C-alpha positions as CSV (number, residue, x, y, z in Angstrom):
1,X,-30.9,-42.8,-103.0
2,X,-30.7,-39.5,-104.2
3,X,-33.7,-38.4,-102.1
4,X,-31.7,-39.6,-99.1
5,X,-28.9,-37.5,-100.1
6,X,-31.0,-34.6,-101.0
7,X,-32.6,-34.7,-97.3
8,X,-29.3,-35.2,-95.3
9,X,-28.0,-32.1,-97.5
10,X,-31.2,-30.1,-96.3
11,X,-30.5,-31.0,-92.7
12,X,-27.0,-30.2,-92.8
13,X,-27.7,-26.8,-94.2
14,X,-30.6,-26.3,-91.6
15,X,-28.4,-26.2,-88.8
16,X,-26.1,-28.3,-86.4
17,X,-27.3,-31.7,-85.2
18,X,-28.0,-32.3,-81.3
19,X,-24.9,-34.5,-81.0
20,X,-23.0,-31.9,-82.9
21,X,-24.2,-29.2,-80.2
22,X,-23.4,-31.5,-77.6
23,X,-20.0,-31.9,-78.6
24,X,-19.3,-28.1,-79.0
25,X,-21.0,-27.5,-75.9
26,X,-18.6,-29.9,-74.0
27,X,-15.5,-28.4,-75.2
28,X,-16.4,-25.1,-74.4
29,X,-17.0,-26.4,-70.5
30,X,-13.9,-28.2,-70.7
31,X,-12.0,-25.1,-72.1
32,X,-13.7,-22.8,-69.4
33,X,-12.7,-24.8,-66.6
34,X,-9.3,-25.2,-67.8
35,X,-8.9,-21.5,-68.3
36,X,-10.3,-20.7,-64.5
37,X,-8.1,-23.1,-63.5
38,X,-5.0,-21.6,-65.3
39,X,-5.8,-18.0,-64.6
40,X,-6.8,-18.7,-61.0
41,X,-8.7,-15.4,-60.0
42,X,-8.1,-15.7,-56.3
43,X,-4.2,-15.8,-56.8
44,X,-4.6,-13.0,-59.3
45,X,-6.1,-10.7,-56.9
46,X,-3.2,-11.8,-54.6
47,X,-0.4,-11.2,-56.9
48,X,-2.0,-7.6,-57.7
49,X,-2.1,-6.8,-54.0
50,X,1.7,-7.9,-53.4
51,X,2.6,-6.0,-56.4
52,X,1.1,-3.1,-55.0
53,X,3.0,-3.8,-51.5
54,X,6.4,-4.1,-53.1
55,X,5.6,-0.8,-55.1
56,X,4.5,1.0,-51.7
57,X,7.6,-0.1,-49.9
58,X,9.8,1.1,-52.9
59,X,8.0,4.3,-53.0
60,X,8.6,4.8,-49.0
61,X,12.2,3.7,-49.2
62,X,13.3,5.9,-51.8
63,X,11.1,8.9,-49.8
64,X,13.0,8.1,-46.7
65,X,16.5,7.7,-48.4
66,X,15.8,11.3,-50.0
67,X,14.9,12.8,-46.4
68,X,17.9,11.1,-44.9
69,X,20.5,12.7,-47.5
70,X,18.7,16.2,-47.7
71,X,18.0,16.8,-44.1
72,X,20.9,18.0,-41.8
73,X,19.4,16.6,-38.7
74,X,16.9,13.8,-39.7
75,X,14.5,12.6,-37.2
76,X,13.4,9.3,-37.8
77,X,11.5,8.4,-34.5
78,X,8.6,9.8,-32.5
79,X,8.2,13.8,-33.2
80,X,11.1,16.1,-33.6
81,X,13.8,13.2,-32.1
82,X,14.8,9.7,-32.4
83,X,12.9,8.4,-29.6
84,X,11.4,5.0,-30.4
85,X,14.3,4.0,-32.5
86,X,16.6,1.4,-31.4
87,X,20.0,2.4,-30.3
88,X,21.6,0.1,-32.9
89,X,20.1,-2.3,-35.3
90,X,20.9,-5.4,-33.6
91,X,19.8,-4.4,-29.8
92,X,17.2,-6.3,-28.2
93,X,13.8,-4.8,-28.2
94,X,13.1,-2.6,-24.9
95,X,10.2,-0.7,-23.8
96,X,9.9,2.5,-25.7
97,X,11.1,1.2,-28.8
98,X,8.7,1.0,-31.4
99,X,7.5,-0.9,-34.4
100,X,5.2,1.5,-36.2
101,X,2.3,-0.2,-38.1
102,X,0.4,1.4,-40.7
103,X,-2.8,0.3,-39.4
104,X,-4.7,3.1,-37.0
105,X,-5.0,3.2,-33.2
106,X,-8.9,2.6,-34.0
107,X,-7.5,-1.0,-34.1
108,X,-5.2,-1.3,-31.1
109,X,-2.3,-3.8,-31.3
110,X,-1.5,-5.7,-27.6
111,X,2.2,-4.5,-27.4
112,X,2.4,-7.6,-25.0
113,X,2.1,-10.1,-27.8
114,X,3.1,-8.2,-30.8
115,X,5.1,-9.9,-33.5
116,X,6.7,-12.1,-30.8
117,X,8.4,-9.7,-28.8
118,X,6.2,-10.3,-25.8
119,X,6.6,-7.4,-23.1
120,X,9.7,-6.1,-24.7
121,X,8.2,-3.7,-27.4
122,X,6.3,-0.4,-27.9
123,X,3.7,0.0,-30.6
124,X,3.6,2.9,-32.7
125,X,-0.1,3.8,-34.0
126,X,-1.9,7.0,-34.7
127,X,-5.1,7.9,-35.4
128,X,-7.3,7.3,-38.5
129,X,-7.4,10.9,-39.5
130,X,-3.4,11.1,-39.1
131,X,-2.5,7.6,-40.6
132,X,-1.3,8.9,-44.3
133,X,-0.2,12.2,-43.4
134,X,3.9,13.0,-44.6
135,X,4.3,15.8,-42.0
136,X,5.8,13.3,-39.1
137,X,2.2,12.7,-37.5
138,X,1.7,9.9,-39.7
139,X,1.9,6.2,-39.2
140,X,5.7,6.7,-40.3
141,X,7.2,9.3,-37.8
142,X,9.1,11.1,-40.3
143,X,8.4,14.8,-41.6
144,X,8.8,14.7,-45.3
145,X,7.0,18.3,-45.5
146,X,10.0,19.8,-44.1
147,X,12.0,19.1,-47.2
148,X,13.2,21.9,-49.5
149,X,10.4,21.7,-51.9
150,X,8.0,19.7,-49.8
151,X,7.2,16.0,-49.6
152,X,8.5,13.8,-52.4
153,X,5.0,11.6,-51.6
154,X,1.5,13.0,-51.6
155,X,0.6,10.6,-48.7
156,X,1.9,7.5,-46.7
157,X,0.8,4.5,-48.5
158,X,-0.9,1.7,-46.1
159,X,-1.1,-2.0,-47.0
160,X,-3.9,-2.8,-49.5
161,X,-5.7,-5.3,-46.9
162,X,-4.4,-3.5,-43.9
163,X,-5.7,-5.8,-41.0
164,X,-4.7,-7.1,-38.0
165,X,-6.4,-9.5,-36.0
166,X,-7.5,-9.0,-32.3
167,X,-4.4,-9.0,-30.1
168,X,-1.0,-8.5,-31.3
169,X,0.1,-8.4,-35.0
170,X,1.7,-11.7,-36.5
171,X,2.7,-13.2,-39.9
172,X,-0.8,-13.8,-40.7
173,X,-1.7,-10.1,-40.7
174,X,-1.2,-7.8,-43.9
175,X,0.0,-4.5,-42.7
176,X,3.0,-2.5,-43.1
177,X,5.9,-2.1,-40.3
178,X,8.3,0.5,-39.8
179,X,11.3,0.8,-37.2
180,X,14.5,2.8,-36.9
181,X,17.8,2.7,-35.5
182,X,20.1,5.6,-34.1
183,X,23.8,4.5,-34.6
184,X,23.7,4.1,-37.7
185,X,20.6,5.8,-38.4
186,X,18.8,3.4,-40.3
187,X,15.4,2.1,-41.3
188,X,13.6,-0.9,-42.2
189,X,9.9,-1.5,-43.7
190,X,8.2,-4.8,-43.8
191,X,5.3,-6.3,-45.5
192,X,3.6,-9.6,-45.6
193,X,3.0,-11.1,-49.0
194,X,0.1,-13.4,-49.8
195,X,0.4,-14.8,-53.1
196,X,2.3,-18.2,-54.2
197,X,4.4,-16.3,-56.8
198,X,5.8,-13.8,-54.7
199,X,5.8,-15.0,-51.1
200,X,8.1,-17.6,-52.1
201,X,10.5,-15.6,-54.1
202,X,10.6,-11.8,-53.3
203,X,10.5,-12.7,-49.3
204,X,13.3,-15.3,-49.4
205,X,15.8,-13.3,-51.6
206,X,15.3,-9.5,-50.1
207,X,18.3,-9.8,-48.2
208,X,16.8,-9.5,-44.4
209,X,16.8,-12.0,-41.9
210,X,13.0,-13.0,-42.0
211,X,12.0,-15.5,-45.0
212,X,8.4,-14.7,-44.1
213,X,8.5,-11.1,-44.9
214,X,9.3,-8.5,-47.5
215,X,11.8,-6.3,-45.9
216,X,13.4,-3.1,-47.6
217,X,15.3,-0.4,-45.9
218,X,19.2,0.9,-45.4
219,X,19.3,-1.7,-42.6
220,X,17.3,-5.3,-42.5
221,X,18.3,-6.3,-39.2
222,X,16.5,-3.5,-37.0
223,X,13.0,-5.4,-36.6
224,X,14.5,-8.9,-36.3
225,X,13.0,-12.3,-36.8
226,X,11.2,-12.9,-33.3
227,X,9.0,-15.7,-32.5
228,X,6.5,-15.1,-34.9
229,X,8.1,-12.1,-36.7
């Protein structure tokens, strides 16, 4: 009997048994699956991109607000004018009034099917080289460089994905949008959020009129709700 006990003790001191190893491996496998399920790396990446979108729009809103309060004659539309801005925030979209997009003209957006405003809107796009410029030639046509001390931002941020499908932009596209109005002189910038965490909360509580988008600005009725937008 003593010999058997000594042999068992030696076996125990020599390492784990096969059964113990299988149990440990099974536990690790279960914990790994549970950890992946809890962390959800795809959702984590979506949340990271959404956090950047929210931060970008906050940066742009602050920069444009500073421009409006620091400029005697601010221009919010194309060139040194307000061409491209709607007359009022609630006016219907008409030809010549623009929604400006953060995607370059290398990926042309079809105006006739853009964001639900079929045939009644002009698309604002610039070249790839000009896309992030802050001198009024970038995707947002505001000359931040004209401010005393220069632009408050080094470049115009663009959506971290920044894609538009062939044809018109819609709610499935991740791209920033900007539009303005003349009376009152106001603006709106929108983004599409993709994560479950942000899309279900931020978009519905931002005070805008479209629960499918995250909207910031001084008037959130400018772009409107449209058919798909």
